[in-house]
N, C-alpha and C positions, 0 to 999 in steps of 0.2 A: 504493499499500499503506500502511495505517495502523497506527500502535502505540500504545495509548493510555498515558499516565502511568503507571499502575500494571502496566502491561506491561513497558514499556520498563525501569522499575526490576527487577521480579525478573529478566527477561533477562540484565540486567546482573551481577546478583546471582548468578544460575545460573553466568555465564560465568567468573566472579570466583574464586568459589570450587573451580570446577574446575579453576581454574589454581594455585588453591595459597593463597589468600587465606583469613583466618578472617570469619566470618560478620559479625562487627560492622565490621571494615577495609572488607570487600567492600560492607555497607550505606553508608559514607561515600564510598567512591567513586561507587557507583552514585547516592547523592543529590546528590552535587558535579555528574555528569554529566547528570542529567535538568536538574537547575536550568539549565543552558545551553539547553539545547534548549526548554524552555518560557518561560524567559524571549527566545527567540528568536534567542540566542546559537549558530546550528546547528552554526555551525564549529567550536566547542568542545564539542560533547556527543557523542552516538554514533556520528556519523560518524569520530570520533578513534579511534576502538576498535581497527580496522584496523592504525593505527600504533602505539599501544600495546601490541599483540599481536607487531607485529613487535621492539618493543623488548624484549620478555620474552624471546623466540627468542633476541635478540642478547647474553642476558645483561646489559642496560643498564638495566630496570626489573626490579627485585626484588619477590618475591612475599611474604616473610615476613623480619624481621628488626625490628628496634627501632631508634629515633630515639637520636641521641646529642648531649645537650648538652655543647659543647665550653667555653663559657664562659658565666659567671651570674653577676648580682648580682638585688637584688631586683625592680629597674626591666628589666632586659634578660637575651634570652640567645641566644645562636649555636649554631644547631641544623644537627648532620649530619645530613642525611636519610638516608644509607647508602643510596643507590640506588631507594629506595620508592616506590611510585605517588606522583606530584606532591600528587595531591588528598589523599592521607593526610599526608605530611608537613603540607603548607598548614593541614588542618584542626587536628590538631596544636598546630602552632604559633600559631596564631590563638588558639586557646581557651588555649593558655600566657600569650599576651601580655594577653589577656583578664583571666586569673586574678592577675595581675601590676597592673595597672591597676588592677582593685578594691582592691588593698592601697596601692599607692602612688599612684593617680591618673594615671598616665601609664605605657606599657611599650610597646619595640619588641623585636621578635623576627625576626632574621636569621635564613635558611636559607641553604644550599648542599649539593652533591651530592643534588640533589632531582632532579623531573624536572615535564614541562608538568604543570599542574593544573586547567587546564580555565577555566573564567570566574572572573573575578577578583573578582568580585563576590559571589560565594557566600561570601569569605570574610567582606569587610565586613558582611555578613548577619549572620554569626553573632553581631559585636559588637553590630549593631541588636537583636539579638535577646535581648542580655544586657544591655540598657539603655547600653550606652557606644557612643562614636564608634569608627569603624573605619577605618583607612586601610591599603591594601593596594599595594603594587608589586612587580613583578619584570621582568627584562630576558630578553632573547630573542635567539635568532640574529640575525646582523645582518640587516636590511634596509631601513633607512632611509640613504641617502649623505649625509652634511655639506652644507650649502647649497654650491653649486658643484662639486659634485664627483660622480661618476657611481658610484663603489664602494661598496656599502654596509659601512655599519662601526657601525651603531646598532640595537638591537632596535627591536621594534615598541611595545616597553615599556609596558604599561597600567599604569593608577592606578585605585583604585575607591577611594570613600568613602562610608558612610554614616552618617547621625545619626536617632537616634533621635527620633520626635516622636508626640504624642500618638492621633494616627490614621493619619496617610500614611505611604507610604512614602518615604522620601528618599534616595534612593541613586543615586549615576551610575557607570557600569563603562566606559574606553574605554580604545581604543588611544590612543598618541600619534601615530601614524601616519594616513593619511588612511583605511586600511583593514586590519584586523586579516589577520593572512597566514593566517591559517586560510577565511578567506573567499575568500581567493583559492584555497588549495587546495580548498575545497568548490566554487567554479566551475569549474577546473579537471577536478574527478571527474562532474560535471552537464556539462562540455560548454557551458557559460554564458561569455558576454564579461562584462569587469569594469566598471565606469563609468569614464566620460574623468574626467580629472583626478586619478586615485587612483596611478597608478604609471607608470613608464620602463623600456624595456627596456635591453638591455646596451650599448647605444652612447650611454644619457641619451634616448631618444625617446620623446614620450608614446606609449602602449599600451594597447589594451583586450583584449590578449589574456594572461589568466593564466599561462600557460604562460611567454610573454616574462618578463610581468612579476617572476615568481620567478627568473628568470635575472638582472633588472636588479635595480631597488631599486624599494622604496614610497615616496611624497612623505609628509613630515611633514603633521599636519594644521594649519590656520593658519599656513604658512610658516615663522618663525623662529621664532615662539612653541612649535609643537608640533616643530620641531626641537631649540628650548635646553630643554625641559620633558624631552624623550625622553634627551638628553645627562646631563641632572643625575640622573634614574633609574637611567641607566647604572653611574654609579657607586654611586649610595646601595643598588643591589640585585646591585653586583660588587665592587668593592674593600673596600666598608664590610662584607659580610657573606662574604668570604674565597672570592668565586668570581670568575667571568672576568669579561672586559669584551669590547667590541667582537670582533675577526676569534677569539678564543679561547671565545667562547660557542656552544655546539655542542649538538645532540641536543633541542631544542624541536620543531623539526618534522621533521627526519631523525633517527628512532630507531634508526639502525643506528649511531650513533655515541654514545659517552657524554653523557649533559648536564652542562654546565657552568654553568647559570645558576643566579641567587640571588632569593632574594624577600625582602621586608620587610614585618613586618606591626606596624602601633602601633595600640594601642587608647587611648583618652584617657574615663577615667569622669567624665562630668560633674557627678556628684554631690558631687565635692569639691570641684568650681569653685562650685557654684550649687545650690539647691534641685533636685533630677531633675523633678519633678512640674512645677514652676513653669518649668524648660529646656523640657519638651516641648511647654506650654502655649503658651508663646510661640513655640516651632517652628511650632506648627497654626495659632497665628493669624497667624503670617506667609505661610504657605503659602495662608490664605483671602484675603489682602489680595492676594497675588499673584494668582491665580485671577480677582479681581473684576474687575480691569485688563483683562480681554477673553478669547478665546479661546485659551489658551496652556495650557501644562502645567508639572509640577512634575516635575523630574529624581525618574526613578521608576515616571513614568505607563505609558510604554510597555511596561516588562518586565511592570507588574501587569495592564496590556489582553494583554500576547499570553500571559500566563499562564490568565487566565481562558478565552480561545479555546481555546488548545492542550489546555487539559483539558478543554475542552467536544468538540472535533471530533478531538481524539487528533492524534499526530505524523506528519508525511507522512516515509514511507521512499522512496529511488528506487532503482531497478532497481540501481544499481552500488552503493550502498552493502547493498541486500537481498543480492546476491551474494556481496559481502564478508563480510558477518554469519553468511552461510547458512555459506560457507566455513570459519569459525572455529567455529560451531555443528557441524558434521558432525566436526570433530577433537575435538570435546570430547564427543560421542555427547548433545548436546541437540537436538532436534526446535524448530527455529527456528519452523515454522509453528504451535506452539502460543502463540506469541506475536505474530506480525504476521498480519493479517488484510487482505485484499484490498479 
């Protein structure tokens, strides 16, 4: 079954507005979700919607209300998301960081009491579109065991960085674990094995079974380096922003629990450091020099390729996801077959 980009966004907006979001907020959540699917991060796209619905049903994701700025200076803010959709909280927080950076040169906005926000790079992309550098991090429910241990204590803790250039999309978006937890959940839904070297079972033994991996732990990327980076992000998006850390982080994968994770959005305005056009030209020159070294790639190339391919061929929907979405749509009096074709 195939879902075009246009139809996916229309379907998501139809679902979200039926659930109580206003049209503007629904478009933000839908756009962020579609962005994940187009880039190939399908574990963070529409496949997550059944979990979001459970979160709404359990009262852990709110469909209306406003953010609350609890602390603020010219260059920072601490935002209480009031349990709203994570995509909505993240979008508004990143835009606030961008606005402040345009005035001050650099700004940081932290959030707590939010929810899973989809793909991290969507928000660093917002910075690129506004000619600023964007850095986004978050913590998640424990998935990584400290080196030498077998009990998960640290999240998969993603980091995304986007840097403006003249023509090239320059961006990185990655988990600090060998795999995002969402990819394990997606493999479980599809009945597929996960690659070797990604996860351990509850006894600390290597496994390719996503169910056993979810009971155990995911390995950090790059051994001690990924572990150390995940550890630092845990604190920067936990204690720094009045959110939880370690085993206190809940609700990013299990939406029957209130979400207690945190996020940090940093924006840097290069025009306050150097001439903006010269900055972008120099970045583009470096891209050219790197490409001339051989058959290589620039961070962001894969996403650009995936977007082009998925916009052309459409997005695949597996049978189980179709059934989950159909159940949601039936409950909201939406005909899913107006959106998905075989």
